N, CA, C and O atoms as a Tripos MOL2 file, in Angstrom:
@<TRIPOS>MOLECULE
protein
  264   263    66     0     0
PROTEIN
NO_CHARGES

@<TRIPOS>ATOM
      1 N           1.2280   19.1960  -25.1300 N.3       1 MET1
      2 CA          0.3680   18.3660  -24.3130 C.3       1 MET1
      3 C           0.4360   16.9320  -24.8500 C.2       1 MET1
      4 O           0.3790   16.6940  -26.0570 O.2       1 MET1
      5 N           0.5580   15.9950  -23.9160 N.am      2 LEU2
      6 CA          0.6920   14.5880  -24.2690 C.3       2 LEU2
      7 C          -0.4430   13.8080  -23.6240 C.2       2 LEU2
      8 O          -0.6490   13.8890  -22.4130 O.2       2 LEU2
      9 N          -1.1750   13.0570  -24.4270 N.am      3 GLU3
     10 CA         -2.2840   12.2660  -23.8870 C.3       3 GLU3
     11 C          -1.8370   10.8260  -23.7110 C.2       3 GLU3
     12 O          -1.2320   10.2340  -24.6040 O.2       3 GLU3
     13 N          -2.1460   10.2720  -22.5410 N.am      4 GLN4
     14 CA         -1.7530    8.9080  -22.2010 C.3       4 GLN4
     15 C          -2.9800    8.1330  -21.7230 C.2       4 GLN4
     16 O          -4.0230    8.7190  -21.4290 O.2       4 GLN4
     17 N          -2.8410    6.8210  -21.6510 N.am      5 ILE5
     18 CA         -3.8850    5.9560  -21.0990 C.3       5 ILE5
     19 C          -3.2370    5.1210  -20.0010 C.2       5 ILE5
     20 O          -2.2230    4.4610  -20.2260 O.2       5 ILE5
     21 N          -3.8450    5.1570  -18.7890 N.am      6 ASP6
     22 CA         -3.2630    4.3950  -17.6750 C.3       6 ASP6
     23 C          -3.6490    2.9230  -17.7750 C.2       6 ASP6
     24 O          -4.3440    2.5140  -18.7050 O.2       6 ASP6
     25 N          -3.1850    2.1220  -16.7940 N.am      7 GLN7
     26 CA         -3.4030    0.6770  -16.8310 C.3       7 GLN7
     27 C          -4.8790    0.2890  -16.7750 C.2       7 GLN7
     28 O          -5.2330   -0.8240  -17.1620 O.2       7 GLN7
     29 N          -5.7460    1.1850  -16.3010 N.am      8 ARG8
     30 CA         -7.1800    0.8910  -16.2480 C.3       8 ARG8
     31 C          -7.9110    1.3520  -17.5050 C.2       8 ARG8
     32 O          -9.1180    1.1490  -17.6370 O.2       8 ARG8
     33 N          -7.1810    1.9700  -18.4230 N.am      9 GLY9
     34 CA         -7.7950    2.4600  -19.6460 C.3       9 GLY9
     35 C          -8.3050    3.8800  -19.5450 C.2       9 GLY9
     36 O          -8.9420    4.3750  -20.4750 O.2       9 GLY9
     37 N          -8.0350    4.5510  -18.4220 N.am     10 LYS10
     38 CA         -8.4850    5.9270  -18.2230 C.3      10 LYS10
     39 C          -7.4950    6.8840  -18.8810 C.2      10 LYS10
     40 O          -6.2830    6.7470  -18.7190 O.2      10 LYS10
     41 N          -8.0220    7.8490  -19.6220 N.am     11 ARG11
     42 CA         -7.1700    8.8080  -20.3210 C.3      11 ARG11
     43 C          -6.7480    9.9410  -19.3770 C.2      11 ARG11
     44 O          -7.5200   10.3790  -18.5240 O.2      11 ARG11
     45 N          -5.5110   10.3990  -19.5530 N.am     12 PHE12
     46 CA         -5.0350   11.5690  -18.8340 C.3      12 PHE12
     47 C          -4.0430   12.3050  -19.7230 C.2      12 PHE12
     48 O          -3.4950   11.7340  -20.6660 O.2      12 PHE12
     49 N          -3.8180   13.5800  -19.4130 N.am     13 THR13
     50 CA         -2.9200   14.3850  -20.2270 C.3      13 THR13
     51 C          -1.7590   14.8910  -19.3820 C.2      13 THR13
     52 O          -1.8810   15.1000  -18.1750 O.2      13 THR13
     53 N          -0.6480   15.0780  -20.0450 N.am     14 ILE14
     54 CA          0.5380   15.6660  -19.4290 C.3      14 ILE14
     55 C           0.8100   16.9570  -20.1940 C.2      14 ILE14
     56 O           1.0390   16.9450  -21.4040 O.2      14 ILE14
     57 N           0.7800   18.0910  -19.4520 N.am     15 ASP15
     58 CA          0.9570   19.3900  -20.1100 C.3      15 ASP15
     59 C           2.4040   19.6420  -20.4950 C.2      15 ASP15
     60 O           2.6890   19.9810  -21.6440 O.2      15 ASP15
     61 N           3.3160   19.4810  -19.5540 N.am     16 ASP16
     62 CA          4.7290   19.6070  -19.8580 C.3      16 ASP16
     63 C           5.5180   18.7740  -18.8550 C.2      16 ASP16
     64 O           4.9480   18.2350  -17.9060 O.2      16 ASP16
     65 N           6.8070   18.6700  -19.0610 N.am     17 GLU17
     66 CA          7.6270   17.7930  -18.2370 C.3      17 GLU17
     67 C           7.7180   18.2650  -16.7950 C.2      17 GLU17
     68 O           7.8980   17.4400  -15.9000 O.2      17 GLU17
     69 N           7.5990   19.5630  -16.5370 N.am     18 ASP18
     70 CA          7.7820   20.0970  -15.1950 C.3      18 ASP18
     71 C           6.5250   20.0250  -14.3380 C.2      18 ASP18
     72 O           6.6190   20.0580  -13.1110 O.2      18 ASP18
     73 N           5.3680   19.9290  -14.9480 N.am     19 SER19
     74 CA          4.1340   19.8910  -14.1570 C.3      19 SER19
     75 C           3.7640   18.4500  -13.8500 C.2      19 SER19
     76 O           3.9210   17.5520  -14.6770 O.2      19 SER19
     77 N           3.2710   18.2590  -12.6400 N.am     20 VAL20
     78 CA          2.8600   16.9320  -12.2070 C.3      20 VAL20
     79 C           1.3880   17.0040  -11.8440 C.2      20 VAL20
     80 O           0.9530   17.9250  -11.1510 O.2      20 VAL20
     81 N           0.6390   16.0450  -12.3070 N.am     21 ASP21
     82 CA         -0.7890   15.9850  -12.0500 C.3      21 ASP21
     83 C          -1.0520   15.8620  -10.5470 C.2      21 ASP21
     84 O          -0.5080   14.9730   -9.8920 O.2      21 ASP21
     85 N          -1.8860   16.7540  -10.0010 N.am     22 ASP22
     86 CA         -2.2000   16.7240   -8.5680 C.3      22 ASP22
     87 C          -2.8340   15.4040   -8.1600 C.2      22 ASP22
     88 O          -2.5580   14.8920   -7.0760 O.2      22 ASP22
     89 N          -3.6680   14.8590   -9.0080 N.am     23 VAL23
     90 CA         -4.3140   13.5870   -8.7010 C.3      23 VAL23
     91 C          -3.2610   12.4850   -8.5930 C.2      23 VAL23
     92 O          -3.3330   11.6360   -7.7040 O.2      23 VAL23
     93 N          -2.3040   12.5020   -9.4830 N.am     24 ALA24
     94 CA         -1.2350   11.5040   -9.4400 C.3      24 ALA24
     95 C          -0.4090   11.6610   -8.1690 C.2      24 ALA24
     96 O          -0.0140   10.6640   -7.5650 O.2      24 ALA24
     97 N          -0.1420   12.8920   -7.7560 N.am     25 CYS25
     98 CA          0.5970   13.1310   -6.5140 C.3      25 CYS25
     99 C          -0.1760   12.5880   -5.3200 C.2      25 CYS25
    100 O           0.3950   11.9520   -4.4330 O.2      25 CYS25
    101 N          -1.4800   12.8450   -5.3060 N.am     26 ASP26
    102 CA         -2.3100   12.3290   -4.2170 C.3      26 ASP26
    103 C          -2.2990   10.8040   -4.1910 C.2      26 ASP26
    104 O          -2.2280   10.2020   -3.1190 O.2      26 ASP26
    105 N          -2.3690   10.1820   -5.3520 N.am     27 ARG27
    106 CA         -2.3300    8.7180   -5.4260 C.3      27 ARG27
    107 C          -1.0030    8.1800   -4.9020 C.2      27 ARG27
    108 O          -0.9670    7.1810   -4.1830 O.2      27 ARG27
    109 N           0.0770    8.8460   -5.2650 N.am     28 CYS28
    110 CA          1.3980    8.4080   -4.7900 C.3      28 CYS28
    111 C           1.4950    8.5490   -3.2760 C.2      28 CYS28
    112 O           2.0000    7.6510   -2.6020 O.2      28 CYS28
    113 N           1.0180    9.6610   -2.7390 N.am     29 ARG29
    114 CA          1.0520    9.8530   -1.2840 C.3      29 ARG29
    115 C           0.2290    8.7870   -0.5750 C.2      29 ARG29
    116 O           0.6670    8.2170    0.4240 O.2      29 ARG29
    117 N          -0.9700    8.5190   -1.0990 N.am     30 ARG30
    118 CA         -1.8230    7.4860   -0.4960 C.3      30 ARG30
    119 C          -1.1610    6.1200   -0.5720 C.2      30 ARG30
    120 O          -1.2110    5.3460    0.3840 O.2      30 ARG30
    121 N          -0.5430    5.8260   -1.7050 N.am     31 ALA31
    122 CA          0.1390    4.5430   -1.8590 C.3      31 ALA31
    123 C           1.2870    4.4170   -0.8640 C.2      31 ALA31
    124 O           1.4920    3.3520   -0.2820 O.2      31 ALA31
    125 N           2.0350    5.4970   -0.6670 N.am     32 GLU32
    126 CA          3.1300    5.4810    0.3060 C.3      32 GLU32
    127 C           2.6090    5.2820    1.7200 C.2      32 GLU32
    128 O           3.1850    4.5190    2.4960 O.2      32 GLU32
    129 N           1.5180    5.9690    2.0580 N.am     33 LEU33
    130 CA          0.9280    5.8170    3.3920 C.3      33 LEU33
    131 C           0.4210    4.3930    3.6130 C.2      33 LEU33
    132 O           0.6150    3.8180    4.6840 O.2      33 LEU33
    133 N          -0.2250    3.8330    2.5990 N.am     34 LEU34
    134 CA         -0.7180    2.4630    2.7180 C.3      34 LEU34
    135 C           0.4260    1.4670    2.8370 C.2      34 LEU34
    136 O           0.3230    0.4890    3.5760 O.2      34 LEU34
    137 N           1.5080    1.7080    2.1190 N.am     35 GLU35
    138 CA          2.6730    0.8240    2.2030 C.3      35 GLU35
    139 C           3.2730    0.8710    3.6070 C.2      35 GLU35
    140 O           3.6170   -0.1660    4.1740 O.2      35 GLU35
    141 N           3.4000    2.0900    4.1720 N.am     36 ARG36
    142 CA          3.9300    2.2070    5.5360 C.3      36 ARG36
    143 C           3.0060    1.5320    6.5450 C.2      36 ARG36
    144 O           3.4690    0.8650    7.4700 O.2      36 ARG36
    145 N           1.6840    1.7100    6.3600 N.am     37 GLN37
    146 CA          0.7280    1.0640    7.2570 C.3      37 GLN37
    147 C           0.8510   -0.4550    7.1670 C.2      37 GLN37
    148 O           0.8310   -1.1420    8.1880 O.2      37 GLN37
    149 N           0.9750   -0.9730    5.9620 N.am     38 ALA38
    150 CA          1.1180   -2.4180    5.7790 C.3      38 ALA38
    151 C           2.3880   -2.9240    6.4550 C.2      38 ALA38
    152 O           2.3770   -3.9840    7.0810 O.2      38 ALA38
    153 N           3.4820   -2.1730    6.3330 N.am     39 GLN39
    154 CA          4.7290   -2.5760    6.9740 C.3      39 GLN39
    155 C           4.5910   -2.5750    8.4960 C.2      39 GLN39
    156 O           5.1000   -3.4740    9.1660 O.2      39 GLN39
    157 N           3.8980   -1.5600    9.0470 N.am     40 ARG40
    158 CA          3.6610   -1.5260   10.5010 C.3      40 ARG40
    159 C           2.8390   -2.7300   10.9410 C.2      40 ARG40
    160 O           3.1450   -3.3640   11.9510 O.2      40 ARG40
    161 N           1.7890   -3.0430   10.1750 N.am     41 GLU41
    162 CA          0.9310   -4.1690   10.5370 C.3      41 GLU41
    163 C           1.6710   -5.5000   10.4340 C.2      41 GLU41
    164 O           1.4530   -6.3970   11.2470 O.2      41 GLU41
    165 N           2.5360   -5.6280    9.4470 N.am     42 ILE42
    166 CA          3.3510   -6.8420    9.3430 C.3      42 ILE42
    167 C           4.2610   -6.9580   10.5570 C.2      42 ILE42
    168 O           4.4250   -8.0440   11.1120 O.2      42 ILE42
    169 N           4.8540   -5.8390   10.9700 N.am     43 GLY43
    170 CA          5.7020   -5.8400   12.1580 C.3      43 GLY43
    171 C           4.9250   -6.2210   13.4080 C.2      43 GLY43
    172 O           5.4110   -6.9890   14.2400 O.2      43 GLY43
    173 N           3.7160   -5.6820   13.5400 N.am     44 GLU44
    174 CA          2.8740   -6.0230   14.6830 C.3      44 GLU44
    175 C           2.5180   -7.5070   14.6790 C.2      44 GLU44
    176 O           2.5010   -8.1460   15.7320 O.2      44 GLU44
    177 N           2.2380   -8.0470   13.5170 N.am     45 LEU45
    178 CA          1.9140   -9.4670   13.4010 C.3      45 LEU45
    179 C           3.1110  -10.3240   13.7990 C.2      45 LEU45
    180 O           2.9670  -11.3190   14.5100 O.2      45 LEU45
    181 N           4.2850   -9.9310   13.3370 N.am     46 GLU46
    182 CA          5.4970  -10.6780   13.6900 C.3      46 GLU46
    183 C           5.7390  -10.6260   15.2030 C.2      46 GLU46
    184 O           6.1100  -11.6330   15.8060 O.2      46 GLU46
    185 N           5.5290   -9.4510   15.8200 N.am     47 ARG47
    186 CA          5.7010   -9.3410   17.2740 C.3      47 ARG47
    187 C           4.6740  -10.1900   18.0030 C.2      47 ARG47
    188 O           4.9910  -10.8140   19.0160 O.2      47 ARG47
    189 N           3.4410  -10.2200   17.4960 N.am     48 ALA48
    190 CA          2.3900  -11.0350   18.1190 C.3      48 ALA48
    191 C           2.7410  -12.5180   18.0300 C.2      48 ALA48
    192 O           2.5180  -13.2710   18.9780 O.2      48 ALA48
    193 N           3.2870  -12.9310   16.8990 N.am     49 LYS49
    194 CA          3.6880  -14.3290   16.7480 C.3      49 LYS49
    195 C           4.8200  -14.6660   17.7130 C.2      49 LYS49
    196 O           4.8590  -15.7610   18.2740 O.2      49 LYS49
    197 N           5.7490  -13.7140   17.9060 N.am     50 THR50
    198 CA          6.8670  -13.9320   18.8110 C.3      50 THR50
    199 C           6.3710  -14.0660   20.2470 C.2      50 THR50
    200 O           6.8200  -14.9390   20.9890 O.2      50 THR50
    201 N           5.4450  -13.1980   20.6280 N.am     51 VAL51
    202 CA          4.8950  -13.2380   21.9850 C.3      51 VAL51
    203 C           4.0980  -14.5150   22.2000 C.2      51 VAL51
    204 O           4.1760  -15.1220   23.2680 O.2      51 VAL51
    205 N           3.3370  -14.9260   21.2020 N.am     52 ALA52
    206 CA          2.4970  -16.1130   21.3280 C.3      52 ALA52
    207 C           3.3350  -17.3850   21.3920 C.2      52 ALA52
    208 O           2.9200  -18.3750   21.9940 O.2      52 ALA52
    209 N           4.4870  -17.3600   20.7860 N.am     53 GLY53
    210 CA          5.3640  -18.5270   20.8120 C.3      53 GLY53
    211 C           5.0320  -19.5120   19.7170 C.2      53 GLY53
    212 O           3.9700  -19.4270   19.1000 O.2      53 GLY53
    213 N           5.9400  -20.4550   19.4670 N.am     54 PRO54
    214 CA          5.7660  -21.4010   18.3620 C.3      54 PRO54
    215 C           4.6700  -22.4430   18.5990 C.2      54 PRO54
    216 O           4.1300  -22.9910   17.6380 O.2      54 PRO54
    217 N           4.3310  -22.7270   19.8680 N.am     55 ASP55
    218 CA          3.3410  -23.7560   20.1680 C.3      55 ASP55
    219 C           1.9510  -23.1880   20.3980 C.2      55 ASP55
    220 O           1.0580  -23.8940   20.8650 O.2      55 ASP55
    221 N           1.7670  -21.9330   20.0770 N.am     56 SER56
    222 CA          0.4860  -21.2820   20.3370 C.3      56 SER56
    223 C          -0.5990  -21.8370   19.4200 C.2      56 SER56
    224 O          -0.3560  -22.1350   18.2510 O.2      56 SER56
    225 N          -1.7850  -21.9660   19.9700 N.am     57 THR57
    226 CA         -2.9390  -22.3800   19.1750 C.3      57 THR57
    227 C          -3.9440  -21.2330   19.0770 C.2      57 THR57
    228 O          -5.1360  -21.4590   18.8690 O.2      57 THR57
    229 N          -3.4590  -20.0200   19.2260 N.am     58 ASP58
    230 CA         -4.3170  -18.8420   19.2050 C.3      58 ASP58
    231 C          -4.9400  -18.6990   17.8070 C.2      58 ASP58
    232 O          -4.2240  -18.4760   16.8310 O.2      58 ASP58
    233 N          -6.2410  -18.8220   17.7130 N.am     59 SER59
    234 CA         -6.9130  -18.7890   16.4140 C.3      59 SER59
    235 C          -6.8730  -17.3980   15.8000 C.2      59 SER59
    236 O          -6.9440  -17.2750   14.5770 O.2      59 SER59
    237 N          -6.7610  -16.3430   16.6080 N.am     60 ASP60
    238 CA         -6.7310  -14.9850   16.0560 C.3      60 ASP60
    239 C          -5.4780  -14.7660   15.2190 C.2      60 ASP60
    240 O          -5.5470  -14.1160   14.1760 O.2      60 ASP60
    241 N          -4.3530  -15.2860   15.6440 N.am     61 ILE61
    242 CA         -3.1320  -15.1260   14.8690 C.3      61 ILE61
    243 C          -3.2370  -15.8770   13.5500 C.2      61 ILE61
    244 O          -2.7640  -15.3870   12.5250 O.2      61 ILE61
    245 N          -3.8320  -17.0280   13.5570 N.am     62 GLY62
    246 CA         -4.0370  -17.7670   12.3190 C.3      62 GLY62
    247 C          -4.9240  -17.0120   11.3530 C.2      62 GLY62
    248 O          -4.7090  -17.0640   10.1420 O.2      62 GLY62
    249 N          -5.9210  -16.3080   11.8720 N.am     63 LYS63
    250 CA         -6.7960  -15.5120   11.0150 C.3      63 LYS63
    251 C          -6.0390  -14.3690   10.3810 C.2      63 LYS63
    252 O          -6.3000  -14.0210    9.2300 O.2      63 LYS63
    253 N          -5.0900  -13.7650   11.1200 N.am     64 LEU64
    254 CA         -4.3250  -12.6410   10.5670 C.3      64 LEU64
    255 C          -3.4170  -13.1070    9.4410 C.2      64 LEU64
    256 O          -3.1230  -12.3290    8.5340 O.2      64 LEU64
    257 N          -2.9680  -14.3530    9.4750 N.am     65 ASP65
    258 CA         -2.0980  -14.8490    8.4170 C.3      65 ASP65
    259 C          -2.8120  -14.9710    7.0800 C.2      65 ASP65
    260 O          -2.1700  -14.8980    6.0320 O.2      65 ASP65
    261 N          -4.0980  -15.1530    7.0960 N.am     66 ARG66
    262 CA         -4.8520  -15.3130    5.8540 C.3      66 ARG66
    263 C          -4.9810  -14.0370    5.1760 C.2      66 ARG66
    264 O          -5.5860  -13.9640    4.1070 O.2      66 ARG66
@<TRIPOS>BOND
     1     1     2 1
     2     2     3 1
     3     3     4 2
     4     3     5 am
     5     5     6 1
     6     6     7 1
     7     7     8 2
     8     7     9 am
     9     9    10 1
    10    10    11 1
    11    11    12 2
    12    11    13 am
    13    13    14 1
    14    14    15 1
    15    15    16 2
    16    15    17 am
    17    17    18 1
    18    18    19 1
    19    19    20 2
    20    19    21 am
    21    21    22 1
    22    22    23 1
    23    23    24 2
    24    23    25 am
    25    25    26 1
    26    26    27 1
    27    27    28 2
    28    27    29 am
    29    29    30 1
    30    30    31 1
    31    31    32 2
    32    31    33 am
    33    33    34 1
    34    34    35 1
    35    35    36 2
    36    35    37 am
    37    37    38 1
    38    38    39 1
    39    39    40 2
    40    39    41 am
    41    41    42 1
    42    42    43 1
    43    43    44 2
    44    43    45 am
    45    45    46 1
    46    46    47 1
    47    47    48 2
    48    47    49 am
    49    49    50 1
    50    50    51 1
    51    51    52 2
    52    51    53 am
    53    53    54 1
    54    54    55 1
    55    55    56 2
    56    55    57 am
    57    57    58 1
    58    58    59 1
    59    59    60 2
    60    59    61 am
    61    61    62 1
    62    62    63 1
    63    63    64 2
    64    63    65 am
    65    65    66 1
    66    66    67 1
    67    67    68 2
    68    67    69 am
    69    69    70 1
    70    70    71 1
    71    71    72 2
    72    71    73 am
    73    73    74 1
    74    74    75 1
    75    75    76 2
    76    75    77 am
    77    77    78 1
    78    78    79 1
    79    79    80 2
    80    79    81 am
    81    81    82 1
    82    82    83 1
    83    83    84 2
    84    83    85 am
    85    85    86 1
    86    86    87 1
    87    87    88 2
    88    87    89 am
    89    89    90 1
    90    90    91 1
    91    91    92 2
    92    91    93 am
    93    93    94 1
    94    94    95 1
    95    95    96 2
    96    95    97 am
    97    97    98 1
    98    98    99 1
    99    99   100 2
   100    99   101 am
   101   101   102 1
   102   102   103 1
   103   103   104 2
   104   103   105 am
   105   105   106 1
   106   106   107 1
   107   107   108 2
   108   107   109 am
   109   109   110 1
   110   110   111 1
   111   111   112 2
   112   111   113 am
   113   113   114 1
   114   114   115 1
   115   115   116 2
   116   115   117 am
   117   117   118 1
   118   118   119 1
   119   119   120 2
   120   119   121 am
   121   121   122 1
   122   122   123 1
   123   123   124 2
   124   123   125 am
   125   125   126 1
   126   126   127 1
   127   127   128 2
   128   127   129 am
   129   129   130 1
   130   130   131 1
   131   131   132 2
   132   131   133 am
   133   133   134 1
   134   134   135 1
   135   135   136 2
   136   135   137 am
   137   137   138 1
   138   138   139 1
   139   139   140 2
   140   139   141 am
   141   141   142 1
   142   142   143 1
   143   143   144 2
   144   143   145 am
   145   145   146 1
   146   146   147 1
   147   147   148 2
   148   147   149 am
   149   149   150 1
   150   150   151 1
   151   151   152 2
   152   151   153 am
   153   153   154 1
   154   154   155 1
   155   155   156 2
   156   155   157 am
   157   157   158 1
   158   158   159 1
   159   159   160 2
   160   159   161 am
   161   161   162 1
   162   162   163 1
   163   163   164 2
   164   163   165 am
   165   165   166 1
   166   166   167 1
   167   167   168 2
   168   167   169 am
   169   169   170 1
   170   170   171 1
   171   171   172 2
   172   171   173 am
   173   173   174 1
   174   174   175 1
   175   175   176 2
   176   175   177 am
   177   177   178 1
   178   178   179 1
   179   179   180 2
   180   179   181 am
   181   181   182 1
   182   182   183 1
   183   183   184 2
   184   183   185 am
   185   185   186 1
   186   186   187 1
   187   187   188 2
   188   187   189 am
   189   189   190 1
   190   190   191 1
   191   191   192 2
   192   191   193 am
   193   193   194 1
   194   194   195 1
   195   195   196 2
   196   195   197 am
   197   197   198 1
   198   198   199 1
   199   199   200 2
   200   199   201 am
   201   201   202 1
   202   202   203 1
   203   203   204 2
   204   203   205 am
   205   205   206 1
   206   206   207 1
   207   207   208 2
   208   207   209 am
   209   209   210 1
   210   210   211 1
   211   211   212 2
   212   211   213 am
   213   213   214 1
   214   214   215 1
   215   215   216 2
   216   215   217 am
   217   217   218 1
   218   218   219 1
   219   219   220 2
   220   219   221 am
   221   221   222 1
   222   222   223 1
   223   223   224 2
   224   223   225 am
   225   225   226 1
   226   226   227 1
   227   227   228 2
   228   227   229 am
   229   229   230 1
   230   230   231 1
   231   231   232 2
   232   231   233 am
   233   233   234 1
   234   234   235 1
   235   235   236 2
   236   235   237 am
   237   237   238 1
   238   238   239 1
   239   239   240 2
   240   239   241 am
   241   241   242 1
   242   242   243 1
   243   243   244 2
   244   243   245 am
   245   245   246 1
   246   246   247 1
   247   247   248 2
   248   247   249 am
   249   249   250 1
   250   250   251 1
   251   251   252 2
   252   251   253 am
   253   253   254 1
   254   254   255 1
   255   255   256 2
   256   255   257 am
   257   257   258 1
   258   258   259 1
   259   259   260 2
   260   259   261 am
   261   261   262 1
   262   262   263 1
   263   263   264 2
@<TRIPOS>SUBSTRUCTURE
     1 MET1         2 RESIDUE 1 A MET
     2 LEU2         6 RESIDUE 1 A LEU
     3 GLU3        10 RESIDUE 1 A GLU
     4 GLN4        14 RESIDUE 1 A GLN
     5 ILE5        18 RESIDUE 1 A ILE
     6 ASP6        22 RESIDUE 1 A ASP
     7 GLN7        26 RESIDUE 1 A GLN
     8 ARG8        30 RESIDUE 1 A ARG
     9 GLY9        34 RESIDUE 1 A GLY
    10 LYS10       38 RESIDUE 1 A LYS
    11 ARG11       42 RESIDUE 1 A ARG
    12 PHE12       46 RESIDUE 1 A PHE
    13 THR13       50 RESIDUE 1 A THR
    14 ILE14       54 RESIDUE 1 A ILE
    15 ASP15       58 RESIDUE 1 A ASP
    16 ASP16       62 RESIDUE 1 A ASP
    17 GLU17       66 RESIDUE 1 A GLU
    18 ASP18       70 RESIDUE 1 A ASP
    19 SER19       74 RESIDUE 1 A SER
    20 VAL20       78 RESIDUE 1 A VAL
    21 ASP21       82 RESIDUE 1 A ASP
    22 ASP22       86 RESIDUE 1 A ASP
    23 VAL23       90 RESIDUE 1 A VAL
    24 ALA24       94 RESIDUE 1 A ALA
    25 CYS25       98 RESIDUE 1 A CYS
    26 ASP26      102 RESIDUE 1 A ASP
    27 ARG27      106 RESIDUE 1 A ARG
    28 CYS28      110 RESIDUE 1 A CYS
    29 ARG29      114 RESIDUE 1 A ARG
    30 ARG30      118 RESIDUE 1 A ARG
    31 ALA31      122 RESIDUE 1 A ALA
    32 GLU32      126 RESIDUE 1 A GLU
    33 LEU33      130 RESIDUE 1 A LEU
    34 LEU34      134 RESIDUE 1 A LEU
    35 GLU35      138 RESIDUE 1 A GLU
    36 ARG36      142 RESIDUE 1 A ARG
    37 GLN37      146 RESIDUE 1 A GLN
    38 ALA38      150 RESIDUE 1 A ALA
    39 GLN39      154 RESIDUE 1 A GLN
    40 ARG40      158 RESIDUE 1 A ARG
    41 GLU41      162 RESIDUE 1 A GLU
    42 ILE42      166 RESIDUE 1 A ILE
    43 GLY43      170 RESIDUE 1 A GLY
    44 GLU44      174 RESIDUE 1 A GLU
    45 LEU45      178 RESIDUE 1 A LEU
    46 GLU46      182 RESIDUE 1 A GLU
    47 ARG47      186 RESIDUE 1 A ARG
    48 ALA48      190 RESIDUE 1 A ALA
    49 LYS49      194 RESIDUE 1 A LYS
    50 THR50      198 RESIDUE 1 A THR
    51 VAL51      202 RESIDUE 1 A VAL
    52 ALA52      206 RESIDUE 1 A ALA
    53 GLY53      210 RESIDUE 1 A GLY
    54 PRO54      214 RESIDUE 1 A PRO
    55 ASP55      218 RESIDUE 1 A ASP
    56 SER56      222 RESIDUE 1 A SER
    57 THR57      226 RESIDUE 1 A THR
    58 ASP58      230 RESIDUE 1 A ASP
    59 SER59      234 RESIDUE 1 A SER
    60 ASP60      238 RESIDUE 1 A ASP
    61 ILE61      242 RESIDUE 1 A ILE
    62 GLY62      246 RESIDUE 1 A GLY
    63 LYS63      250 RESIDUE 1 A LYS
    64 LEU64      254 RESIDUE 1 A LEU
    65 ASP65      258 RESIDUE 1 A ASP
    66 ARG66      262 RESIDUE 1 A ARG
C-alpha cells in the first residue's frame, strides 16, 4: 500500500498497481465530460459569432466572450 498526497493536500492510498481508485475514475470521467461540454460550447460560440457577422453589436455575444 502506497500513501500519497494530492495537489489539494488530501491523502489517498494506492493498494497495488492494478487497482484504480473508484473516486479517481469518477473524477476523470467528470473531467472528460466537462471538457467535451466546454468544446461544444466553444463551437456554439464560434458558430454564433459567424452568424452574427463581424459588424454585429449583439451584447449577448460579448458577454459570452468574458
